[in-house]
Each structure stands twice: as structure tokens, then as C-alpha cells.
TINUBA-13169 format. One line per 3 residues: number of its first residue (from 1); for each residue x, y, z of N, C-alpha, C. Coordinates in steps of 0.05 Angstrom, whole numbers. Example, Ala and Ser with C-alpha at 12.3 -4.5 7.8 and 13.67 -1.06 7.14 Angstrom:
<rs>
1	264 -114 156 246 -90 156 264 -66 156; 257 -45 142 273 -21 143 258 1 157 .
</rs>
This chain:
<rs>
1	17 -24 0 0 1 0 18 26 0; 14 44 -20 31 68 -21 21 86 2; 41 96 15 34 114 39 28 142 30 .
4	11 155 44 4 184 38 28 202 42; 29 224 28 52 241 30 45 268 30; 56 285 51 53 314 51 82 324 47 .
7	84 345 29 112 356 23 114 382 37; 137 385 49 147 410 60 166 424 40; 158 447 27 178 460 10 192 481 24 .
10	219 476 23 237 493 41 247 518 26; 240 543 38 248 568 27 270 582 42; 285 564 58 307 576 73 302 582 102 .
13	278 573 114 271 580 141 288 561 160; 290 569 185 303 553 204 286 530 215; 261 529 210 243 512 224 233 490 204 .
16	245 485 181 235 465 160 232 439 172; 251 430 187 252 402 199 229 401 220; 225 422 235 205 422 254 177 421 243 .
19	172 433 219 146 432 206 141 401 199; 160 390 188 158 362 180 153 343 204; 166 349 226 162 334 251 133 337 261 .
22	123 361 260 95 366 271 75 353 253; 80 350 228 61 337 208 62 306 216; 87 296 219 88 267 227 78 261 253 .
25	76 281 272 63 276 298 32 271 292; 21 280 270 -6 274 263 -8 246 250; 14 230 251 14 204 238 11 206 206 .
28	20 227 196 22 232 168 51 234 159; 58 218 139 85 217 129 91 244 113; 115 256 118 122 281 105 151 282 98 .
31	159 295 76 185 295 67 191 326 60; 216 334 62 224 361 57 238 364 30; 231 381 14 243 388 -13 250 416 -15 .
34	270 423 -31 277 449 -38 257 463 -56; 252 491 -53 234 506 -70 243 503 -100; 269 493 -106 277 491 -133 267 465 -146 .
37	253 449 -131 242 424 -140 223 429 -163; 227 415 -187 211 423 -210 182 414 -207; 162 429 -218 135 422 -214 127 394 -224 .
40	141 385 -244 134 358 -253 141 336 -234; 163 340 -218 170 321 -197 148 322 -177; 139 344 -168 117 346 -148 91 330 -158 .
43	85 337 -183 62 322 -193 65 290 -191; 90 282 -199 96 253 -200 92 241 -171; 99 257 -149 99 247 -123 70 245 -113 .
46	53 261 -125 25 261 -119 19 264 -89; 28 288 -79 25 291 -50 -6 297 -42; -12 291 -18 -40 298 -9 -42 330 -2 .
49	-19 341 5 -16 369 13 12 381 9; 14 407 8 40 420 7 41 443 26; 64 443 40 69 465 60 92 481 51 .
52	90 508 50 111 525 43 123 538 68; 150 534 73 162 544 98 167 572 99; 175 583 121 186 609 124 213 611 109 .
55	224 637 111 250 643 100 258 670 108; 283 677 103 294 704 111 290 725 91; 280 720 66 280 740 46 252 756 43 .
58	252 776 26 229 791 21 218 781 -7; 193 770 -9 185 757 -34 181 773 -57; 180 800 -54 175 818 -76 202 825 -88 .
61	224 818 -78 251 824 -89 256 805 -113; 272 814 -133 276 797 -157 291 771 -151; 310 772 -135 328 748 -130 319 732 -108 .
64	295 736 -95 285 721 -74 274 693 -84; 275 672 -66 262 647 -73 233 649 -82; 225 637 -101 197 639 -110 188 610 -122 .
67	162 611 -130 151 587 -145 131 597 -164; 125 581 -185 106 589 -205 78 587 -196; 60 603 -208 32 602 -200 18 576 -204 .
70	30 559 -221 18 534 -227 17 517 -204; 36 521 -182 35 503 -158 9 504 -145; -3 530 -145 -30 534 -132 -52 527 -148 .
73	-48 515 -172 -69 507 -191 -69 478 -195; -56 463 -178 -54 434 -183 -79 418 -171; -95 434 -155 -118 419 -141 -109 407 -116 .
76	-82 411 -108 -73 400 -83 -74 424 -60; -83 417 -37 -84 436 -15 -56 448 -10; -53 475 -7 -27 486 -1 -31 504 24 .
79	-10 501 41 -9 520 66 17 534 66; 16 561 66 39 577 67 42 587 96; 68 584 104 76 592 130 96 615 130 .
82	90 637 143 108 662 145 117 672 116; 141 666 110 149 674 80 132 660 60; 124 634 65 108 618 47 80 631 44 .
85	70 643 67 43 657 65 47 682 47; 68 696 52 72 721 36 76 717 7; 92 695 0 95 687 -27 71 679 -40 .
88	54 663 -26 28 655 -39 12 681 -47; 13 698 -28 -6 723 -35 8 739 -57; 33 742 -57 48 757 -77 44 745 -105 .
91	47 719 -108 44 704 -133 16 706 -143; -4 705 -125 -31 702 -135 -46 730 -136; -31 751 -134 -42 778 -138 -48 795 -115 .
94	-38 787 -91 -39 802 -67 -15 821 -65; -12 835 -43 10 855 -40 24 849 -13; 53 849 -15 66 848 10 87 870 10 .
97	86 882 33 105 906 38 121 905 64; 139 923 67 154 926 92 137 937 112; 135 925 135 117 933 157 128 956 172 .
100	109 973 181 118 996 200 128 985 227; 113 965 236 123 952 262 129 923 256; 154 916 263 164 889 258 154 871 284 .
103	141 850 278 130 831 299 152 809 303; 162 807 326 181 784 332 176 776 361; 168 751 364 162 739 390 132 735 394 .
106	122 735 418 95 726 424 75 746 415; 54 741 402 31 759 397 5 746 404; -16 763 408 -43 751 413 -58 749 386 .
109	-66 726 379 -81 720 356 -111 724 361; -124 740 345 -152 743 345 -167 730 321; -184 714 327 -199 696 305 -221 714 294 .
112	-222 716 267 -243 732 254 -265 711 240; -255 689 232 -273 665 218 -271 641 233; -284 638 256 -282 612 270 -291 587 256 .
115	-307 592 234 -316 571 219 -296 559 198; -273 571 196 -252 562 181 -243 533 189; -239 517 169 -231 488 175 -205 487 190 .
118	-185 505 182 -158 504 197 -159 516 224; -182 529 231 -184 540 260 -203 526 276; -211 501 268 -226 484 286 -213 479 313 .
121	-228 483 334 -217 478 362 -197 497 368; -195 521 356 -177 544 364 -196 564 376; -187 573 401 -204 593 414 -203 622 400 .
124	-221 638 409 -221 666 395 -195 681 400; -181 676 422 -156 690 427 -136 669 437; -112 672 428 -90 652 437 -63 664 429 .
127	-41 653 441 -16 665 435 -3 649 413; 10 665 395 24 655 372 54 667 370; 71 653 355 98 665 352 101 676 325 .
130	107 704 327 112 718 301 142 724 294; 149 723 270 177 732 264 178 742 236; 170 767 231 169 779 205 172 809 205 .
133	186 820 184 189 847 180 172 858 156; 164 839 139 144 845 117 118 837 127; 97 848 111 67 839 119 51 838 95 .
136	29 824 96 10 822 74 -9 846 76; -4 866 59 -21 891 60 -46 889 45; -46 870 26 -70 865 10 -73 837 3 .
139	-94 823 9 -98 793 3 -103 791 -26; -98 767 -37 -100 761 -65 -132 756 -69; -140 758 -95 -168 755 -102 -178 728 -93 .
142	-202 725 -83 -213 699 -75 -207 691 -46; -189 707 -33 -181 702 -4 -197 719 14; -201 707 40 -212 725 61 -195 722 85 .
145	-194 743 101 -178 745 126 -192 728 147; -177 709 160 -187 693 179 -179 699 208; -155 712 212 -144 720 238 -127 744 234 .
148	-124 759 257 -106 782 257 -95 787 283; -74 804 286 -64 812 313 -63 842 314; -56 853 336 -57 882 340 -40 897 318 .
151	-18 887 311 2 899 291 0 886 264; -14 863 260 -13 849 236 -42 843 226; -51 860 206 -80 858 196 -85 832 183 .
154	-66 816 172 -72 791 159 -52 771 174; -61 760 197 -46 738 210 -50 712 196; -75 709 184 -79 687 166 -101 695 148 .
157	-102 680 124 -123 684 105 -127 657 89; -149 655 75 -153 630 61 -172 634 36; -167 616 17 -187 613 -6 -198 585 -3 .
160	-222 582 11 -229 555 20 -238 539 -7; -247 553 -28 -256 538 -52 -230 525 -65; -208 535 -64 -184 524 -76 -166 510 -55 .
163	-174 510 -29 -159 498 -9 -131 510 -7; -129 536 -7 -105 550 -5 -106 567 22; -85 562 41 -85 575 66 -58 589 70 .
166	-59 611 83 -35 628 88 -35 634 117; -13 629 132 -10 634 161 16 651 164; 13 676 174 38 692 178 55 684 201 .
169	44 672 222 60 665 244 70 636 241; 83 626 261 95 599 261 80 580 277; 61 565 266 47 544 281 63 521 292 .
172	85 516 280 102 493 286 117 494 311; 121 521 323 137 523 345 120 521 370; 131 511 393 114 507 417 102 533 427 .
175	116 556 423 104 582 431 76 587 421; 71 575 398 44 580 386 24 560 400; 7 569 416 -9 550 435 -25 530 419 .
178	-36 538 398 -55 520 382 -44 513 356; -18 519 352 -7 514 326 -9 487 315; -3 469 335 -5 438 328 -32 430 318 .
181	-52 443 333 -81 440 325 -86 448 295; -76 472 289 -79 483 261 -67 464 239; -41 455 246 -28 438 227 -44 412 223 .
184	-52 401 247 -68 377 246 -96 380 230; -108 404 235 -133 412 219 -125 410 189; -103 420 181 -95 423 153 -91 395 141 .
187	-74 379 154 -67 353 142 -90 331 144; -107 333 164 -126 313 168 -154 322 156; -161 347 160 -187 358 152 -187 370 122 .
190	-167 384 118 -164 396 90 -152 378 71; -131 366 77 -117 347 58 -130 320 59; -147 313 80 -161 288 82 -142 265 85 .
193	-119 270 97 -100 247 103 -115 226 124; -107 202 122 -120 183 141 -105 181 169; -82 192 169 -67 192 194 -62 164 206 .
196	-53 148 188 -47 120 195 -17 110 193; 0 131 191 29 123 189 41 121 217; 47 96 225 55 91 252 78 74 253 .
199	93 74 276 118 61 277 116 29 277; 93 18 286 91 -11 283 89 -20 254; 74 -5 237 72 -12 208 100 -6 196 .
202	113 15 205 140 22 193 158 -2 197; 160 -15 222 177 -35 229 169 -59 210; 146 -66 209 137 -88 192 147 -85 161 .
205	141 -60 153 149 -55 123 179 -57 120; 194 -46 139 222 -47 135 235 -75 137; 226 -91 155 235 -119 158 227 -133 133 .
208	205 -132 122 197 -143 97 216 -134 73; 220 -107 71 237 -95 51 266 -105 53; 275 -107 76 303 -116 81 307 -143 72 .
211	288 -162 80 290 -189 71 290 -192 43; 273 -177 29 271 -179 -1 297 -169 -14; 307 -148 -3 333 -136 -14 357 -151 -9 .
214	360 -161 14 385 -177 20 385 -206 11; 361 -218 10 360 -245 2 380 -263 20; 399 -276 7 418 -293 21 445 -278 24 .
217	444 -251 21 468 -236 22 481 -233 51; 505 -224 49 520 -218 77 520 -186 80; 516 -180 106 512 -152 112 533 -144 135 .
220	545 -119 132 564 -110 151 553 -84 162; 555 -81 189 546 -57 204 566 -46 222; 571 -19 222 588 -7 241 571 0 264 .
223	574 -14 286 557 -9 309 572 10 331; 559 33 336 575 52 354 562 48 381; 539 38 383 525 34 410 506 59 414 .
226	506 79 398 485 102 398 459 90 388; 440 108 392 411 99 385 408 91 356; 418 108 338 415 103 310 426 77 300 .
229	450 73 305 465 49 295 452 23 310; 444 28 336 433 3 351 405 -4 338; 390 17 331 363 10 322 365 -2 294 .
232	385 9 278 388 -3 251 397 -31 253; 415 -38 272 427 -64 274 403 -84 283; 387 -75 302 365 -94 310 344 -98 288 .
235	339 -79 272 321 -82 249 332 -103 231; 358 -101 224 371 -119 207 371 -147 219; 377 -148 245 376 -174 259 350 -188 258 .
238	328 -173 262 303 -185 260 295 -195 233; 308 -181 211 301 -189 185 318 -212 174; 345 -210 180 363 -231 167 379 -246 186 .
241	378 -242 213 391 -258 232 423 -257 229; 435 -280 229 464 -280 230 477 -277 201; 462 -269 182 473 -257 157 486 -230 165 .
244	480 -220 185 490 -192 193 515 -196 212; 535 -182 208 558 -178 225 562 -150 234; 563 -145 260 566 -118 272 594 -113 283 .
247	609 -95 276 635 -88 284 631 -64 304; 638 -69 329 640 -47 349 666 -39 354; 674 -14 347 702 -3 353 701 12 379 .
250	713 1 400 714 16 426 741 33 424; 739 58 420 760 76 419 770 88 444; 759 78 465 766 89 493 757 114 500 .
253	739 126 483 727 152 486 698 153 492; 689 129 501 662 125 507 653 133 536; 628 136 541 621 141 569 627 117 587 .
256	625 122 613 633 102 633 617 74 628; 632 52 627 622 26 623 605 21 597; 606 41 579 589 41 556 596 16 538 .
259	622 12 534 630 -11 517 621 -37 527; 621 -42 553 610 -68 563 581 -69 561; 566 -46 563 538 -46 562 530 -52 533 .
262	544 -43 513 540 -49 486 543 -80 480; 565 -89 491 570 -118 487 550 -135 500; 539 -126 523 519 -143 538 493 -145 522 .
265	487 -122 507 462 -125 491 465 -139 465; 487 -134 451 492 -143 423 511 -169 422; 526 -172 442 547 -194 442 533 -222 443 .
268	553 -241 448 543 -269 446 522 -276 469; 521 -261 490 501 -266 513 477 -249 509; 475 -232 488 453 -214 483 429 -228 473 .
271	409 -213 465 383 -223 455 380 -225 426; 402 -216 410 397 -214 382 413 -233 366; 402 -243 345 415 -263 327 432 -247 306 .
274	458 -245 310 478 -231 294 506 -239 303; 525 -232 285 552 -237 293 564 -211 302; 576 -211 328 585 -187 339 614 -188 344 .
277	631 -168 335 658 -166 338 664 -139 352; 678 -142 376 687 -118 390 716 -114 386; 724 -91 379 752 -85 375 761 -64 396 .
280	778 -71 415 788 -55 436 812 -40 426; 807 -17 417 829 1 405 836 25 421; 831 22 447 836 46 465 864 57 464 .
283	884 39 467 911 47 469 920 60 441; 911 49 420 917 57 393 907 88 389; 883 93 399 872 119 397 889 140 415 .
286	896 132 439 911 150 457 937 157 445; 949 138 432 975 140 420 973 162 396; 953 159 380 948 178 358 941 205 368 .
289	927 208 390 920 234 400 940 248 418; 962 233 423 983 246 441 993 273 430; 992 294 447 1001 319 440 982 336 423 .
292	959 325 415 942 340 397 921 356 416; 918 381 409 901 398 428 879 411 413; 882 415 386 861 430 370 837 413 363 .
295	812 423 371 790 405 368 784 393 341; 788 408 319 781 397 292 804 376 285; 830 380 294 848 360 290 841 334 304 .
298	831 336 329 823 313 342 801 298 329; 779 314 321 759 301 306 769 286 281; 787 298 267 798 285 242 811 259 247 .
301	829 260 268 843 235 276 823 214 285; 805 221 301 786 200 313 770 187 290; 760 205 271 745 196 249 760 179 230 .
304	786 188 223 801 172 205 809 146 217; 816 146 241 826 121 254 803 101 258; 778 111 262 754 93 261 752 79 233 .
307	756 93 214 754 82 186 775 60 181; 800 67 191 820 46 187 817 23 204; 808 26 229 803 0 245 781 -16 233 .
310	759 0 224 735 -16 212 745 -30 187; 762 -16 171 771 -30 146 787 -55 153; 803 -52 172 820 -76 179 803 -99 187 .
313	782 -95 203 763 -117 210 748 -127 187; 740 -108 170 724 -116 144 741 -134 128; 768 -129 126 783 -147 108 783 -176 119 .
316	783 -178 147 783 -203 158 758 -220 150; 736 -205 148 710 -215 142 707 -223 112; 720 -207 96 719 -211 66 697 -198 55 .
319	691 -201 30 670 -187 14 644 -191 27; 628 -170 27 600 -170 37 584 -157 14; 557 -161 17 539 -152 -3 529 -123 3 .
322	525 -118 31 513 -92 37 527 -80 62; 528 -54 64 539 -42 88 517 -26 99; 512 -28 124 489 -14 138 499 11 151 .
325	483 33 147 488 59 160 463 68 175; 468 80 200 446 91 214 439 118 208; 440 124 181 431 151 173 401 157 181 .
328	399 180 192 368 188 197 363 214 179; 337 221 181 330 245 162 342 270 166; 347 279 191 363 306 192 390 302 181 .
331	404 278 181 431 276 169 427 281 138; 407 269 127 401 276 97 398 304 92; 379 318 107 372 345 102 397 364 108 .
334	412 358 129 435 377 136 459 370 119; 459 349 103 481 344 85 475 355 57; 452 371 56 447 385 30 432 367 10 .
337	421 343 19 408 326 1 375 326 4; 367 343 22 337 343 25 324 369 24; 336 391 36 322 417 35 338 438 24 .
340	330 462 31 344 487 21 359 502 42; 350 501 66 363 516 87 385 500 102; 392 478 89 412 460 100 438 472 106 .
343	450 467 127 477 474 132 495 450 121; 509 455 100 522 432 86 546 425 103; 548 399 112 569 392 129 575 360 124 .
346	599 355 130 607 325 128 597 312 150; 581 291 146 568 276 168 577 244 165; 584 234 188 593 206 188 573 187 174 .
349	548 195 175 528 174 164 524 178 135; 530 201 121 526 205 94 550 211 80; 573 210 92 598 215 77 620 199 93 .
352	647 201 82 667 189 97 666 158 97; 656 146 77 654 116 76 682 103 74; 687 82 88 712 69 85 719 63 54 .
355	745 70 48 755 67 21 757 38 12; 764 20 30 772 -7 21 755 -30 31; 729 -21 37 711 -43 45 695 -54 21 .
358	698 -81 18 686 -91 -8 656 -97 -5; 640 -78 -14 611 -83 -12 598 -71 -37; 572 -81 -43 559 -73 -68 540 -50 -63 .
361	528 -49 -40 507 -29 -38 504 -22 -7; 492 4 -4 487 12 25 458 6 32; 452 0 56 425 -2 67 423 19 89 .
364	402 36 88 397 58 107 368 55 116; 364 39 135 334 32 142 320 55 157; 337 73 169 324 94 183 325 121 170 .
367	330 121 145 336 146 129 313 166 127; 289 155 131 265 172 130 255 182 158; 269 175 178 259 182 206 274 204 221 .
370	260 220 238 271 236 255 280 222 281; 298 233 298 306 220 322 286 209 340; 264 226 346 244 216 363 229 191 351 .
373	228 192 325 216 169 312 234 144 314; 261 148 310 278 126 314 276 113 344; 273 130 363 269 120 391 243 103 391 .
376	219 112 378 196 97 377 200 69 365; 215 69 342 221 43 331 238 25 348; 257 38 363 273 22 382 255 9 404 .
379	236 25 414 217 13 434 200 -8 422; 190 -6 396 175 -23 382 190 -51 378; 217 -49 374 232 -71 371 241 -85 397 .
382	236 -72 421 240 -85 444 270 -80 454; 282 -59 444 310 -51 453 307 -40 482; 327 -45 500 323 -35 527 320 -5 526 .
385	303 6 545 298 34 547 323 51 551; 342 41 569 366 57 574 382 61 550; 380 43 530 394 46 505 379 64 487 .
388	353 61 485 337 76 467 338 105 474; 337 112 501 336 139 509 364 150 518; 384 137 508 413 146 515 416 174 505 .
391	430 189 521 436 219 513 451 220 485; 446 241 469 461 245 445 491 245 451; 507 233 434 535 230 438 551 236 412 .
394	570 253 413 584 262 389 601 236 377; 604 234 350 621 213 338 650 212 351; 660 236 354 690 233 367 689 228 397 .
397	666 225 408 662 216 436 673 237 455; 688 227 477 697 246 498 721 260 487; 732 253 463 755 267 452 749 298 450 .
400	723 305 446 716 334 442 703 344 469; 700 328 489 691 337 515 717 339 534; 739 335 522 763 341 539 778 364 526 .
403	780 386 538 796 409 525 825 403 527; 837 407 505 867 400 506 873 373 498; 896 364 505 904 337 498 888 315 513 .
406	885 292 498 870 269 508 888 248 517; 884 237 541 899 215 551 881 197 569; 890 176 577 875 155 593 865 168 620 .
409	884 183 631 879 195 656 855 215 656; 856 232 635 834 251 631 807 238 623; 808 218 609 783 202 600 772 193 626 .
412	788 179 642 776 170 667 762 191 684; 775 214 685 763 236 702 736 243 691; 736 248 663 709 257 654 689 237 653 .
415	697 211 650 679 188 650 664 188 677; 680 190 700 671 187 726 652 212 734; 660 236 725 646 260 732 618 259 716 .
418	619 251 691 595 250 675 576 227 685; 586 207 695 568 184 706 554 194 731; 568 210 748 555 221 773 534 240 764 .
421	540 257 744 523 278 736 496 265 725; 499 247 706 475 232 695 460 217 716; 473 206 735 459 191 756 441 210 773 .
424	453 233 779 437 252 797 414 266 781; 420 271 755 398 281 739 375 261 738; 381 236 733 360 215 734 347 213 759 .
427	362 215 782 350 214 810 331 236 815; 336 258 803 320 282 806 295 282 787; 294 261 771 271 259 752 271 278 728 .
430	296 287 721 299 309 701 310 295 675; 317 270 676 331 258 651 314 258 626; 288 258 626 272 258 601 263 286 594 .
433	268 306 612 258 333 605 280 352 597; 306 344 598 327 360 588 336 349 560; 341 368 541 350 358 516 375 344 513 .
436	396 355 525 422 342 527 437 351 551; 452 333 564 467 341 588 492 323 590; 513 335 599 539 318 602 559 336 617 .
439	581 320 625 603 335 639 626 336 618; 640 358 618 665 361 604 687 367 622; 713 363 612 737 367 626 750 392 615 .
442	753 415 630 767 438 621 796 433 622; 810 450 609 840 449 611 851 468 631; 833 478 648 840 496 669 846 482 696 .
445	868 488 708 875 477 734 877 502 752; 870 497 778 870 519 798 874 508 825; 881 526 842 886 517 871 861 513 886 .
448	859 492 902 838 487 919 847 477 946; 828 475 965 835 463 991 819 438 998; 831 417 1004 816 393 1010 827 382 1035 .
451	812 384 1057 823 376 1084 842 399 1091; 867 389 1099 887 407 1107 906 413 1084; 900 402 1061 920 401 1038 911 419 1017 .
454	932 433 1004 926 449 980 925 431 956; 907 435 936 909 419 913 911 437 890; 921 427 867 923 439 842 911 420 820 .
457	885 423 818 870 403 800 851 415 778; 840 399 764 822 407 741 795 418 750; 784 432 730 756 443 735 736 427 715 .
460	716 417 723 696 403 709 673 424 701; 665 423 676 643 440 668 618 423 662; 597 430 675 571 416 669 554 431 649 .
463	544 416 629 528 427 610 500 415 609; 479 430 606 452 420 602 437 440 587; 423 431 565 408 449 547 380 438 542 .
466	363 457 537 337 451 526 334 459 496; 325 444 480 324 450 451 304 434 437; 293 447 415 273 433 399 286 417 377 .
469	306 431 363 316 419 339 348 417 339; 360 425 362 390 423 365 404 444 347; 388 461 334 401 483 319 403 507 336 .
472	386 511 356 387 533 376 382 519 402; 392 529 424 388 517 451 391 538 472; 379 532 495 382 549 519 390 532 541 .
475	405 543 561 413 528 584 390 519 600; 391 495 608 369 485 625 372 496 654; 348 501 666 349 512 694 347 489 713 .
478	371 480 718 371 456 739 370 466 768; 352 456 783 351 465 811 377 467 825; 383 486 841 408 490 855 415 467 871 .
481	396 454 885 404 432 903 414 409 889; 405 405 863 414 383 845 444 388 837; 449 413 828 474 422 821 495 419 843 .
484	485 427 867 502 426 891 510 399 898; 490 379 896 496 351 902 516 340 881; 513 347 855 531 338 835 559 348 841 .
487	561 373 847 589 386 853 599 372 876; 585 365 897 598 353 921 606 324 915; 589 310 900 599 283 894 622 282 875 .
490	622 298 856 645 298 837 671 305 852; 674 325 869 697 334 881 705 312 902; 686 301 914 693 279 934 701 253 920 .
493	689 245 898 691 219 888 710 217 864; 715 239 849 732 239 827 758 251 830; 781 234 829 806 242 835 816 264 813 .
496	828 284 820 840 302 801 821 325 796; 799 329 810 780 351 806 778 366 830; 779 393 832 773 407 855 754 433 851 .
499	742 432 825 725 454 821 704 446 799; 678 453 804 657 447 785 641 471 776; 637 475 750 624 498 739 600 490 724 .
502	578 509 722 556 502 706 555 523 683; 555 513 658 556 530 635 528 539 626; 523 565 626 495 575 620 495 588 592 .
505	516 581 575 517 596 549 494 583 531; 481 599 516 461 590 497 473 585 470; 459 572 451 467 568 425 449 581 406 .
508	458 601 389 482 614 389 485 631 415; 508 643 423 535 641 407 552 618 413; 543 603 432 560 578 438 552 553 422 .
511	564 531 423 556 506 413 543 490 435; 529 468 429 520 451 450 543 436 463; 561 424 445 584 410 455 602 430 467 .
514	624 419 481 641 437 499 669 438 487; 673 434 459 700 434 449 711 461 446 .
</rs>
């Protein structure tokens, strides 16, 4: 059965992935495409609906992203958000101009047409998130205004005969109280999607597809122990059993006891039918990293060494038919393969393949999923919760959570401190409410007093952020008593540390990681 599809057309906005995630939360499958996607391709995909995202441009300028009028004449419902709303009006004969008052942040939305399909179950007044310096000064022929704010005369408008809807604010962000309701109304009531895309059916479809694709072939998987590669490995295991070989490279830069935890789940005594190989390469990595302090240099060494170790193990196995990667949908979009507002970057899941591994084809069973959906698949497959909800962890591991040179002594310090931090966050019941949290080892040493002795030891930095999409983030407000307990335990239990700090830097200007 062909699944229903809603397309998000990216015009350079920062929330393109969030729009797609909100649609999928309605159990409707959604994909992101650039505004440069030809009309013929859109017709071929036969979407149930199209959503145009926001963007940083002014739609009336010559070199701004645009689309032909024919998009709105396909008979497919279209929803324009922010820039997408302005573009719809501009292309169809309305007028967009620079606003006298720029709206940024929370605004009170006032409903003018409560009978609108898209405003079903939305109260007469609610809070929405605005971010625009242009405004729709004149709506296109056939449209009527459905909502407004104090400073925005057209907060939304629609042509209900043609199923065309324009929303000036951002319904996809949590600050818009009934934004999710509006998006749900669009995909379920306007586009008439069934809302039957669920993880249990996804798992069944993938297992069946993998069996058909692999046949009697041999499959090789680089298993990191992270959520994505673990879920990919279990999917393959369910489909093809011991035709799958997983190579787990322990580079000595994992969190405390993590290597043993991965082996307990996937190794000979675990619950999955597959061939498991653990490579203990800790000393090899420490030797390569000796004297290296620059973060990007460390990243490069760790990444290249992983490929070399993986290649060596692959040569022992011999030729395989398929190589498994835990690529997920944000990897695809951020690598420039899915949307327009992508930050092009080299990602371990979509680039940097081993040069000398003998395989015919790549399998990426999670390529269509966001991280929260991957976790749902993991639970559906029966993977232990502690592994499914494991904190995000960078590819280079603790190598970039240790400022300056990396060695075994520093790794032990940050492992022990991080384990205490994660334990106390869980004890306080905060582990599922914080986006990401970890301990990092600074390169700063200072004088302290412990008992009657002076010390000259390292400072640990604690990091915790709340984020929707990991593109922006704010420091989490952890209760002081929790931080105080973490500080006390780290200083008393971790040798080599006499100072603990909490990093309150947001992203931007900082990054989430502490390199």
C-alpha cells in the first residue's frame, strides 16, 4: 500500500525540519524538498498536501526564492507559513510590503472566521509566535482574512474553494499555543489524510523490505552503541539474523562502562541473532591523539582512525553484499540532500565511507525518520529503554569533551564525573525533560583546599540544554540543590578535580558541545 505524503517545500527557514516533525506527529508521512524542485516532480509524487516554509527573504525582490503560479493550480491543498504565506499572496495577486512595526516573539491572535476548517478547536484568542518584517498589506483575489493581531492585519487568510491557506505566524513552534491543532486540521481535515502512518507498520514494512533486498546476502554494520546504529542493527537482525555482522570499535572515548553495556546487549550473551565483533582500540587512539590539542584535528584523527580500524576488521570478514548505515532524516537534510536551508556539512552517516571495504550497496533503514521516531522504532523492537533514550553523543566521543590533549587519565576523570552527573539528573527525575546534558573536562587547573591540603587540580564544566531542533538551545534551569549535590559528589569521588562549574551559554553564540 502506497503511503500518503505531505511535502514541505523549504524556502530557507530555520524551522523546516520542525514543520515536517509536526506533520508526522499527526501520523502523516512528510518529506522536505527545496523550493527549486520542478513542478513535474511534485506532480509525480502526488502529495496529499504541500506546505511552504518560512525564509529570511522578501518575496517581492527579484532574486528571492519563488515558485510558479501553477503550484497553486494543481488542485492540491497548499499551506503557506510566514514567508510561504507572503509568497502565496504575492504570486496570486496580493501585495506584500515592509511593515511599519516588525513583529518578533509572542503575539495575541484574534480569530475573525471561527468556521474556517484550519481554525477548528482554536479559541477566539490565543498566543502565537511571530517573526516577520514584511506583511501582507492586500490579500489576493478569492481570499478572506481569518485571523489578525494588533500589529498584523492579516495573520492568516484562506481561499477555501481552492484549499489555499496562508498563516503569517509559526504554528510549528511550541510558543504558538494551538499551532499543532492548526497543522493537524490542515493535514487531516483539509488534505483528508488518513493519519495511519505509525511505527509498528513502519517496522513491519522495513523488515519485509530488508528481507527482499538482502536475500541470502551478507551484511556488515558499524555499530557505535548510539541510538541510530543500535536500532538499525536490531532491524537488520530481525530481518536476516546471522547474515548480519556488527563491528563495534571501542576507541576508549565512550562514556563510563558503555563498551561493556553495548557488548551485553549485542554480544554472544545478548538477545539478538547476529555476529558481534568488539575491537578494543583504546591504546591505539590514545597514541594517535598524544600531543594534539586543536578540536578539529582531534575530530579528524578520531574519524580517520575509526575508518582504518573498521577497514582492517572488514578485510578479515571478506567481501560482503551490503553495508548498513544509521543515517536518519536530519543527516540527509543537513548534508544538503533534502532541503534548502541545510547547513552543508560532512556527516559520518552520509559521507566518509571506508575506502577499502568490499561491498555492493548501502542499506539505510532509518533514512526517513527523525530522532524521536527512531526511538519509537527502538521501543517497538524491544530494545532496552536505557539504550533507546541514551543521551546524544558525538562521533568523536569524549575526545571533544576534553579540552586540550586527550589521555587515559583525563578520560577516566570525565567518565567518572559524567556518570555522577547523569545519575543525579536521573535521580531528580529530570533525565527525560532536558534535551542534552553531560560533563566536560576543561584544561583549567586551579588551587583548591581539600582537608588540610592544598590541591592543584582540574575544573569540570557541566552542560545541560533545552532545545527543539538542536540548531538553537538554551541552558536548562537545573535546581540549585541538584547542581550542589553533583558538585559535592564529583569533588569527593573523582580524583583530580577540585572545581565544578555550570555552563549557562546559549546556542548561539556557543555550541551545545564543549569543544
